[in-house]
Phi, psi and omega in degrees: 000133179270138177243115176252137175257100188087163176293135173303141186283331183289135176290147176082014183294333177228144172217122183060098181227155164254126198236138166234167186212139179173177175282320181054033180288117181098338180046061182273183188301327175292320174297313188298328174298315177295317176298321177300321183290314183299314180299318180292319178294325174299313181303317183297319186271352188062044180237175176274138167279126186234132171254126178251125189224184187227152169212126352292172178302132178314322180299328182290342179259319188273328181221069191290352175288336182290124172276109183232095174279131179278151184280326187232144168285163177304320182294318182294318178302314182298320182298315182291324178292326173299312184296335183277353169112004177290131177265339183220137168235126178251123176258111174273131170291123185262119180227171179303317174302313177303326184292347185265002181294139181283163184295318182297308185297331180297308180306307181301312185294312191261305183287315186274299184279323183283309189255354184044058187290134162271327180213146175238129180249123180229161172282164190297334181255022189289136170216157188207168178078179188301129178058029178056037181291330183289124178251170178294327177298313178303320180300315176299321174297317174293328172300319177296322179293318191255357170089027167235156181260165181232132173241135186247125178253128185284166179300148171259138181245142175228117178060036177082007181247132177295122179296128171207163180295318184297320177295317181300317174305313178299317174301314182295322183295339182265356185080010185270066187291326180289332174286319179297321183292330174298318182284329173289335186073016179190171178287137175295134183239136172243128178262140177189160179274139174286121179238168176295131178255210180278347180080012187269341182304299181281322195280314190265318186258349182071019184228104179289139180228148171264120180273118186247131178272101187288146175270333183286144181289333192242119168259143170305168185295158183304142183154185182252131188228144165280134192221161171236116170265126181260119178251082196068232176273000181272126176258124186239110179292146181193191179228139187239148173242123170256129175150202188250007180056059190300335179297329172273134184282164174063032176257133177229333181275139179284138180229157174240117179239135182232124170270116180261129185300136168051034180249136172230133183153177185255118178251359184299136181085349182273151177261131181239148173254124180252117183257124180272111183269313185203146173267128186268316180190173178280165172275140179210166175280140176241156186296332182208167179297324181295320180297318180294313185300315182295323180296313179300317176294324173290324171307310177308317180292324177296313174302321178298316182294311178308316182294324177291327188276355171074031177296000000 
């Protein structure tokens, strides 16, 4: 898959494409329904499937006071878009100036002249251009003028709720990873490098852990989780703690620590992908180090069972 940061300057970079556009944060089931339509229509028409997206997220530019933790890093998003069948991703730099482009000028510049779109596929609530003046009806009118068709994909619902990035964020902030995973169509994943921690896992508790510096904006709520850690192509089952380790005094910063079952070796400096499968319990203070160690050993057995059952 080719990734372009802004449209290529050379003429003729694209010829005949099927295009979709969005932030695609999380690349959840709703996004994947749109992407599947793009890939299918591109096959039908003999064209390239293209996803047009933005960096940074428009909310971070237009409403910087809003706390918007993203569900995916850029690398995760590109990987998921590739797996969804996209052959090209164009990342448009989103700025205040960019946000003032009129709907018509946007269509002409990007869909018509830039990407040579034969067809544009959008979600049912899509709007575009300055102050979101562009509607789906306007997009269809412009398509008739400039020679592209428009397909609209309706919302995806899971258990009666419309799948959205905002709902998934809310679920994760509550620690409801199993519910969030249903909306994502996959396990929520946090990527990070293994760094030096306090050294208490192996030395004090007898349970070694990998302390991970997350690249993702959003960690699930504090608690204990059954997880799968990916080390390249190798999948390592384990249990993770998110929180401040309240049994130890003077802790304030939230950390992500993963104990990998039956593993011995040095992971320092390596990057791991941690998939959150199920929340086992909340994080809490224990009366002694011995009580904490006993609970962690019990958590490990519960996590083993959860992962065996494939929850």
